[in-house]
C-alpha positions, 0 to 999 in steps of 0.5 A: 286451841291446838298444840301448835297454836299454843306454842306459837302464842307462847313464842310470840309472848317470849319474843315480845318480853325479850325485846322489852326486857333488853330495851329496859336493861339498855338504860341501866347504870353500870353495876355498882354505880347507883346514883338514885337520890331517893335510894341514897336518902332512904339509906341514910335516914330509914333506920333512924326514922323506922327502926327497921334494919332491912331497908327493903322492908321499910320501903315496901311496907312503909315509905311505898306501902300503898304500892305494895298494897296494890301488889298484894291485891294483884296476887289476891286477884290472881289466886281468886282467878285461878280458883274460879277458872279451875272450879268452873271446869269441874263439870267439863267433859273432855272430848277426843278432839281436845286431846293432843295426839301425842299424849292422848294414849298416855296415862296421867297417873303420877308415879308413886312416891319413893320411900326415900322421897317420903322420908326426906320430905317428912323430915323437911316439913317441920324445918321448912315451917319454922324457917318460913315463920322466921323469914316472915317474923324477921322481915323488918330485921333481915333480908326476907319478909312476908312475901318470901316467907309466905312462899316458904310456908307454902312449900311446906304444903307441897312437901306434905303432898309429896310425902302423903299424897293429896288426901294428906294435903287436904287434911292439913290445909283444907280449902276453907282454911287456905281461902280464909288465910288468903282473905285475912292476909289481903284484908289485914294489910288494908286494915292496918292502913286504917290505923293511920286514919283512925289517929287522924293521919294518912292511910298506912302511916306508921303510927305504932310504937317503933320499939328498939332498933334490932329487936323483934317488936320494932318498926311499928306497922312494918312488922304487922304488915309482914305478918299479914302478907305472910299469911296471905301469900302462904294461903294463896299459894297453898290454895293454888296448889290444891286447886291444880291437884284437885283438877288433875285428879278429876281429869284422871278419874274421867279418863279412867272411868 
């Protein structure tokens, strides 16, 4: 597809999204005037029933845990799709007709990272990892959780690339490890759900000890699901980053022979 065709397709998508988005906003209640019975009821009983002080986590990983399982596998499918698509193109041969007239003479070489960026990025890797782990582990107590913390952990992988180039990223997050993390995260969520079945109750029923409200080892399966999602999201986004970088390097090698 030509550059103009891609732009027209993108503009059509933006237009369609804008119409649907504004249509959806039109029926929302005024800010601060929530009247949903479901949310009000959970706000009253969730802390007592699940010992989780972050009610969003209680809803997403417990009361509506099956819906969130679907979202986890949507992310899993998206990551697998990106990896398959990019790896299928590893043997492709770019032809002059496929190159855009405006950019075919421009080099794809990325500029060298400055010393300031390297020093700052290196200093931020450790705190970023710790912050991501904190967000994941405390998702049932404070705002955050596996999805948010997993993205923060994946950001640490990006910092490794910025400070040490692609080779360093591959050393700290090899492809096999990121693939395993993504698989374990998605599979771990489903496996936790089977605990309820093993005890004779429904799938994803919170059957583990709830602990004391406000403590780290509270909320039963909500904590475990947070950890599984954090591992899966961190592995998935790190894998996507590595795949895009590897594809870029291969294109660069073909162009410069």
